[in-house]
DSSP file (Angstrom, degrees, kcal/mol; ACC not computed):
  #  RESIDUE AA STRUCTURE BP1 BP2  ACC     N-H-->O    O-->H-N    N-H-->O    O-->H-N    TCO  KAPPA ALPHA  PHI   PSI    X-CA   Y-CA   Z-CA
    1    1 A V              0   0    0      0, 0.0    29,-2.1     0, 0.0    89,-0.2   0.000 360.0 360.0 360.0 133.5    0.0    0.0    0.0
    2    2 A A        -     0   0    0     27,-0.2    89,-0.2     1,-0.1    91,-0.1  -0.360 360.0 -98.9 -71.4 149.6    1.4    3.4   -1.0
    3    3 A P        -     0   0    0      0, 0.0     2,-0.2     0, 0.0    -1,-0.1  -0.325  31.1-133.5 -68.1 154.5    1.9    5.9    1.8
    4    4 A T        -     0   0    0      1,-0.1    90,-0.2    90,-0.1    82,-0.1  -0.496  48.1 -66.2 -94.6 172.2   -0.6    8.6    2.6
    5    5 A T        -     0   0    0     -2,-0.2    -1,-0.1     1,-0.1    91,-0.1  -0.448  62.4-125.9 -60.9 122.7    0.4   12.3    3.1
    6    6 A P        -     0   0    0      0, 0.0     2,-0.6     0, 0.0    20,-0.2  -0.294  11.2-122.2 -70.6 156.1    2.4   12.3    6.4
    7    7 A V  E     -A   25   0A   0     18,-3.0    18,-1.7    89,-0.1     2,-0.4  -0.887  29.8-160.8 -96.0 122.5    1.5   14.5    9.3
    8    8 A C  E     -A   24   0A   0     -2,-0.6     2,-0.6    16,-0.2    16,-0.2  -0.861   9.8-160.4-105.9 136.1    4.5   16.7   10.3
    9    9 A E  E     +A   23   0A   0     14,-3.1    14,-1.7    -2,-0.4    -2,-0.0  -0.939  20.7 163.9-118.1 112.2    4.9   18.5   13.5
   10   10 A V        -     0   0    0     -2,-0.6     2,-0.1    12,-0.2    12,-0.1  -0.991  36.5-125.7-126.8 121.9    7.3   21.4   13.4
   11   11 A P        -     0   0    0      0, 0.0    91,-0.1     0, 0.0     3,-0.1  -0.459  12.9-141.2 -66.8 140.3    7.5   24.0   16.2
   12   12 A S  S    S+     0   0    0     89,-0.2    90,-2.3     1,-0.2     2,-0.3   0.788  83.5  16.2 -75.8 -25.0    7.1   27.5   14.7
   13   13 A S  B     -b  102   0B   0     88,-0.2     2,-0.3    90,-0.1    90,-0.2  -0.994  64.5-179.3-145.8 154.2    9.7   28.9   17.1
   14   14 A A        -     0   0    0     88,-2.2     2,-0.3    -2,-0.3     6,-0.1  -0.990  28.8-114.9-148.6 149.5   12.3   27.5   19.4
   15   15 A M    >   -     0   0    0     -2,-0.3     3,-1.7     4,-0.1    59,-0.3  -0.671  41.1-103.9 -85.3 141.4   14.8   29.0   21.8
   16   16 A T  T 3  S+     0   0    0     87,-0.4    59,-0.2    -2,-0.3     3,-0.1  -0.345 105.8  25.3 -62.4 146.1   18.5   28.6   21.0
   17   17 A G  T 3  S+     0   0    0     57,-3.2    -1,-0.2     1,-0.3     2,-0.2   0.420  97.2 116.3  82.4  -1.9   20.2   25.9   23.0
   18   18 A T  S <  S-     0   0    0     -3,-1.7    56,-2.2    56,-0.2     2,-0.5  -0.521  72.4-104.5 -94.5 168.3   17.0   23.9   23.7
   19   19 A V        -     0   0    0     54,-0.2     2,-0.4    -2,-0.2    53,-0.2  -0.790  40.3-175.3 -89.0 129.1   16.1   20.4   22.6
   20   20 A V  E     -C   71   0C   0     51,-2.0    51,-3.4    -2,-0.5     2,-0.5  -0.989   9.2-164.7-129.7 132.8   13.7   20.4   19.7
   21   21 A E  E     -C   70   0C   0     -2,-0.4     2,-0.4    49,-0.2    49,-0.2  -0.973   0.8-165.6-119.4 128.7   12.0   17.3   18.1
   22   22 A L  E     -C   69   0C   0     47,-3.2    47,-2.8    -2,-0.5     2,-0.3  -0.891  14.5-159.7-104.8 141.9   10.3   17.4   14.8
   23   23 A S  E     -A    9   0A   0    -14,-1.7   -14,-3.1    -2,-0.4     2,-0.4  -0.911  14.8-174.3-128.9 152.6    8.0   14.4   14.0
   24   24 A C  E     +A    8   0A   0     42,-0.4     2,-0.3    -2,-0.3   -16,-0.2  -0.994  14.8 166.8-145.0 131.1    6.6   12.9   10.8
   25   25 A K  E     +A    7   0A   0    -18,-1.7   -18,-3.0    -2,-0.4     2,-0.3  -0.992  15.8 173.3-151.1 137.4    4.2   10.1   10.6
   26   26 A E        -     0   0    0     -2,-0.3     7,-0.3   -20,-0.2    -2,-0.0  -0.985   9.5-167.6-140.8 147.4    1.8    8.3    8.2
   27   27 A T  S    S+     0   0    0     -2,-0.3    -1,-0.1     1,-0.1     0, 0.0   0.490  70.4  69.4-115.7  -6.7    0.0    5.1    9.0
   28   28 A E  S    S+     0   0    0      2,-0.0    -1,-0.1     4,-0.0    -2,-0.0   0.812  70.3 103.5 -86.9 -27.9   -1.4    3.7    5.8
   29   29 A G        -     0   0    0    -25,-0.1     4,-0.2     1,-0.0   -27,-0.2  -0.234  61.2-141.2 -61.1 137.3    1.7    2.6    4.1
   30   30 A S  S    S+     0   0    0    -29,-2.1    58,-0.1     2,-0.1    -3,-0.0  -0.923  92.1  37.8-143.1 117.5    2.5   -1.1    4.0
   31   31 A P  S    S-     0   0    0      0, 0.0    59,-0.1     0, 0.0    -3,-0.0   0.516 122.2 -94.3 -63.7 164.1    5.4   -1.9    4.3
   32   32 A P        -     0   0    0      0, 0.0    -2,-0.1     0, 0.0    -5,-0.1  -0.170  47.1-109.5 -54.4 144.7    6.0    0.9    6.9
   33   33 A S        -     0   0    0     -7,-0.3     2,-0.4    -4,-0.2    55,-0.2  -0.300  17.0-136.9 -73.6 157.2    7.3    4.1    5.3
   34   34 A E  E     -E   87   0D   0     53,-3.0    53,-2.4    32,-0.1     2,-0.4  -0.879  24.3-138.4-104.8 148.2   10.8    5.5    5.7
   35   35 A Y  E     -E   86   0D   0     29,-2.8     2,-0.5    -2,-0.4    51,-0.2  -0.902  15.8-168.9-118.4 139.1   11.0    9.2    6.3
   36   36 A Q  E     -E   85   0D   0     49,-2.4    49,-2.3    -2,-0.4     2,-0.3  -0.986  13.9-147.0-125.6 124.4   13.3   11.8    4.9
   37   37 A W  E     -E   84   0D   0     -2,-0.5     7,-2.8    47,-0.2     2,-0.4  -0.646  11.0-162.2 -90.1 148.7   13.5   15.4    6.3
   38   38 A Y  E     -EF  83  43D   0     45,-3.0    45,-1.8    -2,-0.3     2,-0.4  -0.966   6.9-160.4-126.7 143.7   14.3   18.3    4.1
   39   39 A K  E >  S-EF  82  42D   0      3,-2.5     3,-1.9    -2,-0.4    43,-0.2  -0.987  82.0 -14.6-125.3 122.5   15.4   21.8    5.1
   40   40 A N  T 3  S-     0   0    0     41,-3.7    42,-0.1    -2,-0.4    -1,-0.1   0.826 130.2 -54.9  54.7  33.2   14.9   24.6    2.6
   41   41 A G  T 3  S+     0   0    0     40,-0.5    -1,-0.3     1,-0.2    41,-0.1   0.462 115.1 115.6  83.8   0.3   14.3   22.0    0.0
   42   42 A V  E <  S-F   39   0D   0     -3,-1.9    -3,-2.5     1,-0.0    -1,-0.2  -0.896  70.8-116.9-106.9 128.4   17.6   20.2    0.7
   43   43 A P  E     -F   38   0D   0      0, 0.0    -5,-0.3     0, 0.0     2,-0.2  -0.396  31.2-125.7 -64.3 133.9   17.5   16.6    2.0
   44   44 A L        -     0   0    0     -7,-2.8     2,-0.2    -2,-0.1    -7,-0.2  -0.544  24.4-115.3 -80.4 146.6   19.1   16.4    5.4
   45   45 A L        -     0   0    0     -2,-0.2     2,-0.4    -9,-0.1    17,-0.2  -0.502  21.0-122.6 -79.4 146.4   21.9   13.9    5.9
   46   46 A E        -     0   0    0     -2,-0.2     2,-0.5    15,-0.1    15,-0.1  -0.762  30.4-115.0 -86.4 134.4   21.6   10.9    8.3
   47   47 A K        +     0   0    0     -2,-0.4    -1,-0.0    15,-0.2    15,-0.0  -0.562  37.0 176.3 -72.4 121.6   24.2   10.9   10.9
   48   48 A T        -     0   0    0     -2,-0.5    -1,-0.2     0, 0.0    -2,-0.0   0.620  39.6-123.6-105.5 -15.7   26.3    7.8   10.3
   49   49 A G  S    S+     0   0    0      1,-0.0    -2,-0.1     0, 0.0     0, 0.0   0.640  77.2 119.0  83.4  13.9   29.0    8.3   12.9
   50   50 A T  S    S-     0   0    0      1,-0.0    -3,-0.0     0, 0.0    -1,-0.0   0.511  90.2-104.9 -88.4  -4.9   31.8    8.1   10.4
   51   51 A G  S  > S+     0   0    0      0, 0.0     4,-2.1     0, 0.0     5,-0.2   0.058 104.0  98.6 104.6 -25.2   33.0   11.6   11.3
   52   52 A S  H  > S+     0   0    0      1,-0.2     4,-2.1     2,-0.2     5,-0.1   0.875  80.2  56.6 -64.0 -33.7   31.6   13.1    8.1
   53   53 A A  H  4>S+     0   0    0      1,-0.2     5,-2.1     2,-0.2    -1,-0.2   0.924 106.7  48.0 -63.8 -41.9   28.6   14.3   10.1
   54   54 A R  H >45S+     0   0    0      1,-0.2     3,-1.5     3,-0.2    -1,-0.2   0.906 109.7  52.6 -64.0 -39.3   30.8   16.2   12.5
   55   55 A A  H 3<5S+     0   0    0     -4,-2.1    -1,-0.2     1,-0.3    -2,-0.2   0.874 107.4  52.0 -63.8 -35.1   32.7   17.7    9.6
   56   56 A A  T 3<5S-     0   0    0     -4,-2.1    -1,-0.3    -5,-0.2    -2,-0.2   0.451 114.9-121.3 -80.4   0.5   29.4   18.9    8.1
   57   57 A N  T < 5 -     0   0    0     -3,-1.5     2,-0.4    -4,-0.2    -3,-0.2   0.904  43.0-178.2  63.3  42.7   28.5   20.4   11.5
   58   58 A I      < +     0   0    0     -5,-2.1    -1,-0.2     1,-0.1    -2,-0.0  -0.633  16.7 178.5 -82.2 126.8   25.4   18.3   12.0
   59   59 A T        +     0   0    0     -2,-0.4    13,-1.3    13,-0.0    14,-0.6   0.160  57.0  68.8-111.9  15.4   23.6   19.2   15.2
   60   60 A Y  E     -D   71   0C   0     11,-0.2     2,-0.5    12,-0.1    11,-0.2  -0.841  65.7-136.7-133.1 166.0   20.7   16.8   14.7
   61   61 A T  E     -D   70   0C   0      9,-2.3     9,-2.9    -2,-0.3     2,-0.5  -0.989  19.0-162.4-124.4 122.3   19.7   13.1   14.7
   62   62 A M  E     -D   69   0C   0     -2,-0.5     2,-0.7     7,-0.2     7,-0.2  -0.900   2.7-163.0-107.0 127.5   17.4   12.0   12.0
   63   63 A N  E  >> -D   68   0C   0      5,-2.8     4,-2.2    -2,-0.5     5,-0.6  -0.910   2.1-169.3-110.1 108.0   15.6    8.6   12.4
   64   64 A K  T  45S+     0   0    0     -2,-0.7   -29,-2.8     1,-0.2    -1,-0.1   0.749  85.2  52.0 -69.6 -22.7   14.3    7.4    9.0
   65   65 A K  T  45S+     0   0    0    -31,-0.2    -1,-0.2     1,-0.1    -2,-0.0   0.910 120.2  29.6 -79.9 -43.6   12.3    4.7   10.6
   66   66 A S  T  45S-     0   0    0      2,-0.1   -42,-0.4   -31,-0.1    -2,-0.2   0.669 100.5-127.5 -91.2 -18.1   10.4    6.7   13.2
   67   67 A G  T  <5 +     0   0    0     -4,-2.2   -43,-0.3     1,-0.3     2,-0.3   0.618  58.9 141.3  83.1  11.9   10.3   10.0   11.3
   68   68 A T  E   < - D   0  63C   0     -5,-0.6    -5,-2.8   -45,-0.2     2,-0.5  -0.661  36.8-164.8 -91.9 147.9   11.8   12.0   14.1
   69   69 A L  E     -CD  22  62C   0    -47,-2.8   -47,-3.2    -2,-0.3     2,-0.5  -0.973  16.2-168.0-126.6 112.8   14.3   14.8   13.6
   70   70 A L  E     -CD  21  61C   0     -9,-2.9    -9,-2.3    -2,-0.5     2,-0.6  -0.897  12.4-163.9-113.7 122.5   15.9   15.6   16.9
   71   71 A F  E     -CD  20  60C   0    -51,-3.4   -51,-2.0    -2,-0.5     3,-0.3  -0.905   3.8-163.9-100.5 120.2   18.0   18.7   17.6
   72   72 A N  S    S+     0   0    0    -13,-1.3     2,-0.3    -2,-0.6    -1,-0.2   0.931  87.0   2.8 -69.6 -44.7   20.1   18.4   20.8
   73   73 A T  S    S-     0   0    0    -14,-0.6    -1,-0.3    -3,-0.1   -54,-0.2  -0.875  82.4-145.2-140.8 108.5   20.8   22.1   20.9
   74   74 A V        -     0   0    0    -56,-2.2   -57,-3.2    -2,-0.3     2,-0.3  -0.426  16.1-166.4 -73.3 149.6   19.2   24.2   18.2
   75   75 A T    >   -     0   0    0    -59,-0.2     3,-2.0   -58,-0.1     4,-0.2  -0.781  40.4 -97.9-124.1 171.2   21.1   27.2   16.9
   76   76 A R  G >  S+     0   0    0      1,-0.3     3,-1.9    -2,-0.3    27,-0.3   0.822 121.0  68.2 -59.6 -27.9   20.0   30.1   14.8
   77   77 A N  G 3  S+     0   0    0      1,-0.3    -1,-0.3    26,-0.1    -3,-0.0   0.707  88.4  65.5 -65.5 -17.3   21.4   28.2   11.8
   78   78 A D  G <  S+     0   0    0     -3,-2.0    -1,-0.3     2,-0.0    -2,-0.2   0.516  73.9 113.1 -83.3  -4.8   18.6   25.7   12.3
   79   79 A T    <   +     0   0    0     -3,-1.9     2,-0.3    -4,-0.2    23,-0.2  -0.438  48.3  95.5 -61.3 137.3   16.0   28.3   11.3
   80   80 A G  E    S- G   0 101D   0     21,-2.2    21,-3.1    -2,-0.1     2,-0.6  -0.979  76.7 -59.8 165.4-172.6   14.4   27.4    8.0
   81   81 A E  E     - G   0 100D   0     -2,-0.3   -41,-3.7    19,-0.2   -40,-0.5  -0.890  51.1-169.9-106.0 122.4   11.6   25.7    6.2
   82   82 A Y  E     +EG  39  99D   0     17,-3.3    17,-2.8    -2,-0.6     2,-0.3  -0.850  15.9 155.8-114.7 143.2   11.2   22.0    7.0
   83   83 A Y  E     -E   38   0D   0    -45,-1.8   -45,-3.0    -2,-0.4     2,-0.3  -0.974  23.8-140.3-152.5 165.6    9.1   19.2    5.5
   84   84 A C  E     -E   37   0D   0     -2,-0.3    12,-2.1   -47,-0.2     2,-0.4  -0.914   4.6-145.0-131.2 160.2    9.4   15.5    5.4
   85   85 A E  E     -EH  36  95D   0    -49,-2.3   -49,-2.4    -2,-0.3     2,-0.4  -0.981   7.6-152.0-126.7 131.0    8.7   12.8    2.8
   86   86 A A  E     +EH  35  94D   0      8,-3.0     8,-2.2    -2,-0.4     2,-0.3  -0.870  22.6 164.0-102.4 132.7    7.3    9.3    3.4
   87   87 A S  E     +E   34   0D   0    -53,-2.4   -53,-3.0    -2,-0.4     6,-0.1  -0.996  23.5 172.4-148.6 144.7    8.2    6.5    1.0
   88   88 A N        -     0   0    0      2,-0.4     3,-0.1    -2,-0.3    -1,-0.1   0.135  64.7 -95.9-134.6  17.9    8.0    2.7    1.1
   89   89 A G  S    S+     0   0    0      1,-0.2     2,-0.5     2,-0.1   -87,-0.1   0.450  97.9 101.3  86.0  -4.5    8.9    1.8   -2.5
   90   90 A I  S    S-     0   0    0    -89,-0.2    -2,-0.4   -59,-0.1    -1,-0.2  -0.960  87.3 -27.5-119.3 128.0    5.2    1.5   -3.5
   91   91 A G  S    S-     0   0    0     -2,-0.5     2,-0.2   -89,-0.2    -2,-0.1  -0.173 107.0 -26.9  65.6-165.9    3.5    4.3   -5.4
   92   92 A L        -     0   0    0    -89,-0.1     2,-0.1     1,-0.1    -2,-0.1  -0.532  66.9-111.7 -83.6 146.6    4.6    7.9   -5.1
   93   93 A S        -     0   0    0     -2,-0.2     2,-0.4    -6,-0.1    -6,-0.2  -0.453  34.5-135.6 -69.9 155.0    6.3    9.2   -2.1
   94   94 A Q  E     -H   86   0D   0     -8,-2.2    -8,-3.0   -90,-0.2     2,-0.3  -0.932  13.9-158.5-120.0 139.1    4.3   11.7   -0.1
   95   95 A K  E     -H   85   0D   0     -2,-0.4   -10,-0.2   -10,-0.2     2,-0.2  -0.859  11.7-135.9-114.0 148.0    5.3   15.1    1.4
   96   96 A C        -     0   0    0    -12,-2.1   -89,-0.1    -2,-0.3     3,-0.1  -0.537  44.5 -80.6 -90.6 170.5    3.8   17.1    4.2
   97   97 A S        -     0   0    0    -91,-0.2   -13,-0.2    -2,-0.2     2,-0.2  -0.359  53.3 -98.3 -70.6 150.0    3.3   20.8    3.8
   98   98 A V        -     0   0    0    -15,-0.1     2,-0.4    -3,-0.1   -15,-0.2  -0.450  40.2-168.6 -70.7 135.9    6.4   23.0    4.5
   99   99 A K  E     -G   82   0D   0    -17,-2.8   -17,-3.3    -2,-0.2     2,-0.4  -0.986  15.2-132.8-128.3 140.0    6.5   24.5    8.0
  100  100 A R  E     -G   81   0D   0     -2,-0.4     2,-0.5   -19,-0.3   -19,-0.2  -0.752  13.4-161.7 -95.2 133.4    8.9   27.3    9.0
  101  101 A M  E     -G   80   0D   0    -21,-3.1   -21,-2.2    -2,-0.4     2,-0.6  -0.967   5.4-161.3-114.4 125.9   10.8   27.0   12.3
  102  102 A Q  B      b   13   0B   0    -90,-2.3   -88,-2.2    -2,-0.5   -26,-0.1  -0.918 360.0 360.0-109.3 122.3   12.3   30.2   13.7
  103  103 A V              0   0    0     -2,-0.6   -87,-0.4   -27,-0.3    -1,-0.1   0.408 360.0 360.0-102.7 360.0   15.1   29.8   16.2
């Protein structure tokens, strides 16, 4: 079953230095969807722990299975327009509407 449009939860504002979690979920897809977050239209990298993530100055953890995007300490650089995409290899992938987070 192809995924339906996911529901994204993105806070409209966040204080610098706080922990912020963005979530993305859809329940119709079978097999379960994987989720990819985008910021300003650019796909966010998954932290792999090879050191490349640190070099890219990644301050978040993206979980493709659960759809969460977790910022341990948000900075002003994390301000932007976020959306996520659900895909499970069947049918078209589905995106939620873009939401702006102001830090």
